[in-house]
C-alpha positions as a printed Julia matrix, in Angstrom:
184×3 Matrix{Float64}:
  -6.75   19.43  -11.33
  -4.85   18.2    -8.28
  -1.72   16.07   -8.56
  -0.08   14.03   -5.82
   3.07   11.91   -5.92
   4.87    9.37   -3.76
   8.47    8.28   -3.96
   8.24    4.62   -2.9
  11.24    3.32   -0.97
  12.17   -0.19    0.25
  10.97   -1.6     3.55
  12.13   -4.94    4.98
  14.7    -5.18    2.19
  17.4    -6.54    4.51
  15.3    -9.65    5.22
  13.47  -10.25    1.94
  16.44  -10.1    -0.43
  15.24   -7.32   -2.72
  14.88   -3.55   -2.45
  11.49   -2.75   -3.98
  11.1     0.87   -5.09
   9.11    3.02   -7.47
   6.77    5.95   -7.85
   3.08    6.65   -7.61
   1.17    9.49   -9.23
  -2.41   10.41   -8.32
  -4.31   12.88  -10.51
  -7.74   14.2    -9.58
  -9.33   15.75  -12.64
 -13.03   16.52  -12.52
 -14.9    13.4   -11.48
 -12.01   10.92  -11.81
  -8.94    9.87   -9.88
  -6.2     8.42  -12.07
  -3.68    6.24  -10.27
  -0.32    5.36  -11.86
   2.13    3.19   -9.94
   5.39    1.82  -11.31
   7.44   -0.6    -9.22
  10.9    -2.1    -9.64
  12.77   -4.9    -7.84
   9.73   -6.4    -6.15
   9.66  -10.15   -5.57
   9.14  -11.44   -9.1
   6.23  -13.42  -10.54
   4.11  -12.53   -7.54
   0.91  -10.6    -6.97
   1.49   -7.49   -4.85
  -1.19   -5.92   -2.73
  -0.94   -2.13   -2.77
  -3.01    0.4    -0.84
  -2.99    3.78    0.75
  -3.01    3.81    4.52
  -3.97    6.64    6.84
  -5.82    7.78    9.92
  -9.61    8.25    9.69
  -9.38   11.23   12.09
  -7.29   13.2     9.58
  -3.97   12.84   11.4
  -1.0    12.98    9.03
   0.37    9.5     8.28
   4.09    8.81    8.1
   6.04    5.97    6.51
   7.15    3.05    8.65
  10.85    2.42    9.12
  12.82   -0.22   10.98
  12.01    1.76   14.14
   8.48    0.32   13.96
   9.79   -3.22   14.54
   8.53   -3.13   18.12
   8.93   -6.86   18.77
  12.52   -6.79   17.39
  12.08   -9.83   15.13
  13.82   -8.1    12.2
  10.59   -7.51   10.24
   8.22   -4.55   10.13
   4.91   -6.34    9.69
   1.53   -4.9     8.78
   0.26   -4.38   12.35
   3.51   -2.62   13.31
   2.95    0.03   10.6
  -0.31    1.14   12.2
   1.2     3.41   14.86
   2.69    5.78   12.26
   0.69    4.98    9.12
  -2.82    4.24   10.33
  -5.07    1.65    8.76
  -5.42    0.22    5.28
  -7.88    2.43    3.42
  -8.08    2.18   -0.37
  -6.74   -0.76   -2.4
  -5.05   -0.32   -5.77
  -6.59   -3.37   -7.4
  -9.06   -3.82  -10.26
 -11.75   -1.68   -8.52
 -10.38    0.72   -5.88
 -13.78    2.44   -5.5
 -15.29   -0.8    -4.15
 -12.69   -0.86   -1.32
 -12.61   -4.66   -1.32
  -9.16   -5.26    0.14
  -8.57   -9.02    0.53
  -8.77  -10.43   -3.0
  -6.66  -11.63   -5.92
  -7.15   -8.62   -8.2
  -3.83   -6.83   -7.64
  -0.92   -6.38  -10.06
   1.54   -9.21  -10.64
   5.26   -8.5   -11.02
   7.0    -9.9   -14.07
  10.07  -12.14  -13.92
  12.26   -9.06  -13.34
  10.2    -7.77  -10.4
   8.6    -4.98  -12.43
   4.97   -3.97  -12.64
   3.0    -0.95  -13.7
  -0.52   -0.22  -12.52
  -2.9     2.34  -14.01
  -6.52    2.76  -13.03
  -9.06    5.5   -13.65
 -11.44    5.54  -10.7
 -14.88    7.2   -10.55
 -14.31    9.73   -7.78
 -17.96    9.95   -6.68
 -18.15    6.18   -6.12
 -14.85    6.17   -4.21
 -15.89    9.16   -2.09
 -19.22    7.52   -1.24
 -17.64    4.22   -0.18
 -14.82    5.99    1.68
 -17.24    8.15    3.66
 -19.43    5.14    4.48
 -16.39    3.24    5.74
 -14.55    6.04    7.56
 -17.48    8.29    8.57
 -16.96   11.92    7.49
 -13.33   11.52    6.45
 -12.05   12.86    3.14
  -9.54   11.14    0.87
  -6.91   13.74    1.93
  -4.22   12.08   -0.18
  -1.54   14.42    1.17
  -2.07   12.87    4.62
  -1.69    9.27    3.42
   1.08    6.8     2.66
   1.2     4.07    0.04
   2.32    0.53    0.83
   3.32   -2.27   -1.51
   3.06   -5.74    0.06
   4.03   -9.32   -0.6
   6.87  -11.81   -0.48
   7.17  -15.33   -1.83
   6.23  -18.27    0.36
   9.86  -19.35    0.58
  10.8   -16.29    2.66
  11.14  -17.62    6.21
   8.9   -15.5     8.41
   9.18  -16.02   12.16
   5.96  -16.8    14.02
   6.1   -13.25   15.42
   5.35  -11.73   11.98
   1.66  -10.9    12.03
  -0.72   -9.56    9.45
  -3.0   -12.35    8.28
  -6.13  -10.99    6.56
  -8.86  -13.56    5.97
  -7.21  -16.6     4.4
  -4.18  -14.55    3.29
  -1.12  -14.99    5.49
   1.68  -12.59    6.41
   3.58  -13.44    3.19
   0.85  -11.59    1.28
   0.6    -8.62    3.66
   4.25   -8.06    4.6
   5.16   -4.49    3.57
   8.02   -4.37    1.06
   7.92   -0.68    0.09
   6.36    2.54    1.32
   6.02    6.16    0.24
   4.56    9.38    1.63
   2.0    10.93   -0.7
   2.63   14.66   -1.22
   0.97   17.4    -3.23
   2.85   18.46   -6.37
């Protein structure tokens, strides 16, 4: 059995009005990966995309900070995280092993900004899809970071905030919390 954990800390809290935080636990046991994520103080009554990000070449990913706000608009948007965190890899939605990222199957925070997510994922199916998408890469959880995304539509985002994915705009993809995944 292998166990990984991430302490999830706020990102963009100074501009979104809440300091989202929580923990994530990843347990590989035999042919399954169990994912447990618990979040507090997220924008309430809102679906939150959550994923692990990383580099397909195996480079160690780091969490984004305000230093990644390269256009100095006061927001660290999804594209700005790429330099230190890599690309979006595996979603934590209703079927992580399908790696279908833009959809409406993510957890929804309650009216207090809390949500808990638990999913048992068939590791062989995830490995197969991951390798097909990222060539010969391995999951390498200890080289990845987790992001929680999403703010309400009433948060005023300047036109410089990027990150639209399909028909989802930057309100959906704006990072609100991040954590480095480490081996326990």
